[in-house]
Structures are given as C-alpha cells and as structure tokens.
C-alpha positions in Angstrom: 7.4 -12.8 39.8 3.7 -13.1 39.3 2.1 -12.7 35.8 0.3 -9.5 36.7 3.4 -7.7 37.9 5.3 -8.9 34.9 2.6 -7.6 32.5 2.6 -4.2 34.3 6.4 -4.0 33.9 6.1 -5.0 30.3 3.5 -2.2 29.7 5.8 0.3 31.4 8.6 -0.6 29.1 6.7 0.8 26.1 8.5 4.1 25.5 8.2 7.2 23.4 11.2 6.4 21.2 10.9 3.8 18.5 14.5 2.7 19.1 13.7 1.8 22.7 10.5 0.1 21.8 12.4 -2.1 19.4 15.0 -2.9 22.0 12.4 -3.8 24.6 10.2 -5.8 22.2 13.3 -8.0 21.5 14.1 -8.2 25.2 10.6 -9.3 26.2 10.6 -12.0 23.4 14.0 -13.3 24.6 13.2 -13.0 28.3 9.5 -13.9 28.4 8.2 -14.9 31.8 11.6 -16.0 33.1 12.6 -12.7 34.7 13.8 -12.9 38.3 12.8 -10.4 41.0 16.2 -8.7 41.1 16.2 -8.2 37.4 12.6 -6.8 37.6 13.7 -4.3 40.2 16.7 -3.2 38.1 14.4 -2.8 35.1 12.0 -0.7 37.1 14.9 1.6 38.0 16.0 1.9 34.4 12.4 2.6 33.3 12.3 5.5 35.7 14.9 7.3 33.6 13.9 9.7 30.8 13.8 8.1 27.4 16.9 9.9 26.1 19.0 8.9 29.1 17.8 5.3 28.7 18.6 5.4 25.0 22.1 6.7 25.8 22.7 3.7 28.1 21.5 1.2 25.5 23.5 2.9 22.7 26.7 2.9 24.8 26.9 6.7 25.0 26.5 6.7 28.8 27.6 4.4 31.6 25.1 2.5 33.8 24.9 3.8 37.4 25.6 0.4 39.0 26.7 -3.2 38.2 23.2 -4.6 38.1 22.0 -1.9 35.7 25.1 -2.5 33.5 24.3 -6.2 33.3 20.7 -5.5 32.3 21.8 -2.9 29.7 24.0 -5.6 28.2 21.1 -8.0 28.1 19.0 -5.3 26.4 21.8 -4.8 23.8 22.1 -8.5 23.2 18.4 -9.1 22.6 
C-alpha cells in the first residue's frame, strides 16, 4: 500500500468519539506502515460504519459482520 493511501486511511480513522480515537491511535502506532491491502480494505469497510456501531464492535457489544472484520476488530482491541 502506498504512503498516500495509507495516510488517507489514517486520517479517515479519526473519529468523533474519544474512545475510538484512542483505539485507532494505538492501532496506528502498532501497525505503522506494515498494513496489507486486504487489511486496508477491511478497515475502510469498518470506517464506513457510524461511530457508535464501530464502538460497539470494539467494545464487544456487537459481532463483526464477517471473519476479516472480526480479525481486524481483534487487532484493534489488542493494540
């Protein structure tokens, strides 16, 4: 993934909820520039969700819609 696309995705991960901003800051520090295309596509799908729905996924109050999203949510939680 090129640096420009990665930076755009990082910018889009800035959310309106402080809790999500903290989760994504930790994720970006842990992941850095090593994100693969598939993971980037999954992250884009998750970022299309409303903030509260995304927070429910990260907090474990809702289930991820597919296995790729579930794996990424676990990475978000672990970061």
